[in-house]
LUMTIKOL-737996 format. One record per residue (C-alpha): residue in three letters; x, y, z. Coordinates in nm, 4 decimals. Layout:
N
voba_xx_yy_zz
ALA_X_Y_Z
...
This chain:
152
voba_xx_yy_zz
MET_8.8713_5.6613_14.0008
ILE_8.8771_5.8658_14.3209
TYR_8.6116_5.8927_14.5880
TYR_8.5938_6.1308_14.8840
ARG_8.4829_6.0665_15.2412
LYS_8.5356_6.1747_15.5994
ALA_8.8465_6.0289_15.7639
THR_8.8322_5.7404_16.0123
PHE_9.0695_5.6079_16.2765
ALA_9.1971_5.3511_16.0261
ASP_9.3205_5.6387_15.8056
VAL_9.5502_5.8112_16.0536
ASP_9.8738_5.6345_15.9558
GLU_9.8205_5.7050_15.5844
ILE_9.7272_6.0690_15.6551
HIS_10.0362_6.1032_15.8728
ASP_10.2641_5.9571_15.6055
LEU_10.1208_6.1800_15.3321
ILE_10.1671_6.4948_15.5397
ALA_10.5105_6.3842_15.6649
GLY_10.6362_6.3492_15.3081
TYR_10.5585_6.7135_15.2364
ALA_10.6819_6.8237_15.5793
ALA_11.0182_6.6607_15.5042
GLN_11.0389_6.8807_15.1926
GLY_10.9661_7.1905_15.4026
VAL_10.6412_7.2751_15.2213
MET_10.4070_7.1663_15.5002
LEU_10.4145_7.1587_15.8752
PRO_10.4404_6.8140_16.0355
LYS_10.1426_6.6711_16.2261
PRO_10.2056_6.4133_16.4990
HIS_9.9686_6.1189_16.5309
SER_9.8208_6.2666_16.8493
THR_9.7143_6.5831_16.6658
LEU_9.5643_6.3820_16.3813
TYR_9.3596_6.1703_16.6215
GLU_9.2339_6.4796_16.8056
ALA_9.1335_6.6513_16.4813
LEU_9.0140_6.3432_16.2920
ARG_8.6603_6.4783_16.2427
GLU_8.8053_6.7757_16.0525
PHE_8.9561_6.5638_15.7732
VAL_8.8319_6.4644_15.4301
VAL_9.0302_6.2036_15.2393
ALA_9.0509_6.1151_14.8715
VAL_9.0782_5.7407_14.8128
ASP_9.1886_5.5604_14.4970
VAL_8.9207_5.2984_14.4257
GLU_9.1681_5.0471_14.2793
SER_9.4457_5.0606_14.5368
LYS_9.2195_5.1615_14.8292
LYS_9.4985_5.4025_14.9306
ILE_9.4509_5.7572_15.0518
VAL_9.5871_5.9855_14.7809
GLY_9.4730_6.3211_14.9164
VAL_9.3753_6.4866_15.2410
GLY_9.2556_6.8186_15.3756
ALA_9.0993_6.9546_15.6930
LEU_8.8564_7.2262_15.7947
HIS_8.9396_7.3710_16.1352
LEU_8.6795_7.5966_16.2988
THR_8.8678_7.8802_16.4656
TRP_8.6234_8.1517_16.5642
ASN_8.2727_8.2805_16.5020
GLU_8.1910_8.2089_16.1346
LEU_8.5635_8.1653_16.0592
ALA_8.7420_7.8438_15.9582
GLU_9.0846_7.7421_15.8310
VAL_9.1436_7.5105_15.5370
ARG_9.4582_7.3233_15.6309
SER_9.6655_7.0083_15.6061
MET_9.6120_6.9948_15.2298
ALA_9.8200_6.7246_15.0646
VAL_9.7877_6.5159_14.7496
HIS_10.0201_6.2255_14.6761
GLU_10.2701_6.3356_14.4106
ASN_10.1652_6.0512_14.1772
TYR_9.8114_6.1935_14.1769
SER_9.8843_6.5645_14.1461
ARG_9.7298_6.7843_13.8758
ARG_9.4127_6.5699_13.8612
GLY_9.1794_6.8038_14.0497
ILE_9.1951_6.6050_14.3730
GLY_9.3147_6.8966_14.5857
SER_9.0525_7.1278_14.4357
SER_8.7803_6.8719_14.5015
ILE_8.8887_6.8352_14.8633
VAL_8.8877_7.2121_14.9178
LYS_8.5426_7.2435_14.7591
LYS_8.4087_6.9711_14.9879
LEU_8.5586_7.1469_15.2909
LEU_8.4065_7.4801_15.1850
GLU_8.0653_7.3168_15.1391
GLU_8.0919_7.1602_15.4837
GLY_8.1869_7.4957_15.6327
GLN_7.8991_7.6737_15.4638
THR_7.6605_7.4121_15.6041
LEU_7.7919_7.4976_15.9505
GLY_7.7484_7.8712_15.8895
VAL_8.1090_7.9634_15.8119
LYS_8.1217_8.2925_15.6240
ASN_8.4971_8.3467_15.6071
PHE_8.7679_8.0940_15.5280
PHE_9.1426_8.1341_15.5455
THR_9.4527_7.9307_15.4858
LEU_9.8221_7.9639_15.5609
THR_10.0091_7.8134_15.2697
TYR_10.3272_7.7748_15.0713
ARG_10.1176_7.7164_14.7569
PRO_9.9295_8.0440_14.7003
GLU_9.8757_7.9749_14.3288
PHE_9.6652_7.6699_14.4125
PHE_9.4394_7.8588_14.6539
LYS_9.4193_8.1602_14.4228
SER_9.2739_7.9307_14.1553
LEU_8.9946_7.8505_14.4036
GLY_8.9077_8.2138_14.4721
PHE_9.1264_8.2829_14.7748
THR_9.3089_8.6171_14.7901
THR_9.6331_8.7053_14.9631
THR_9.6079_8.9028_15.2851
THR_9.8345_8.9974_15.5731
LYS_9.8653_8.7658_15.8703
GLU_9.7990_9.0652_16.0929
SER_9.4507_9.1034_15.9419
LEU_9.3461_8.7629_16.0801
PRO_9.1968_8.7420_16.4322
HIS_9.4445_8.6726_16.7118
LYS_9.2468_8.3615_16.8070
ILE_9.3892_8.1740_16.5079
TRP_9.7445_8.1940_16.6440
LYS_9.6870_7.9804_16.9550
GLU_9.8325_7.6731_16.7839
CYS_10.1280_7.8603_16.6358
ILE_10.3135_7.8526_16.9662
ASP_10.3850_7.4822_16.9003
CYS_10.5113_7.5416_16.5470
PRO_10.8854_7.4951_16.4851
LYS_10.8806_7.8165_16.2783
PHE_10.7246_8.0300_16.5522
PRO_10.7552_8.3321_16.5643
ASN_10.9046_8.3541_16.2136
CYS_10.6149_8.2170_16.0104
ASP_10.6862_8.2237_15.6391
GLU_10.3513_8.0891_15.5196
ILE_10.1288_8.3097_15.3053
ALA_9.7906_8.4086_15.4496
MET_9.4925_8.3902_15.2156
THR_9.1196_8.4422_15.2657
LEU_8.7917_8.3591_15.0976
GLU_8.4601_8.5220_15.1893
């Protein structure tokens, strides 16, 4: 059984390891511990009741007026295809709606997953310039190969 909750300081190492595994495969961008600590309030984690281990993670980053990014989505490979990622995204969208977010976006290497949740592909150029402030630190800047998707 899986339960979902907001992340805590005690979760940072597990979140880091989960993201780092996908980053090593080139399907996610790495997140240093310092970034995870700074953004901790953005994260929702999925926890396996038996093992008490974090098996999924995602974040909602507020970027601009009524605009937020769903990011840092990762589910442990042993728990994939169980609806954990979808549940995390739905919880993030609910949280965003509570805050007044009207438009969501993601930059992803897994467009099929986000399409199944109602996101549609768009051009990166259609997104506000404000969202690119963190891209300067990305190892792929300025040659981003992620796919931009939005949900209104």
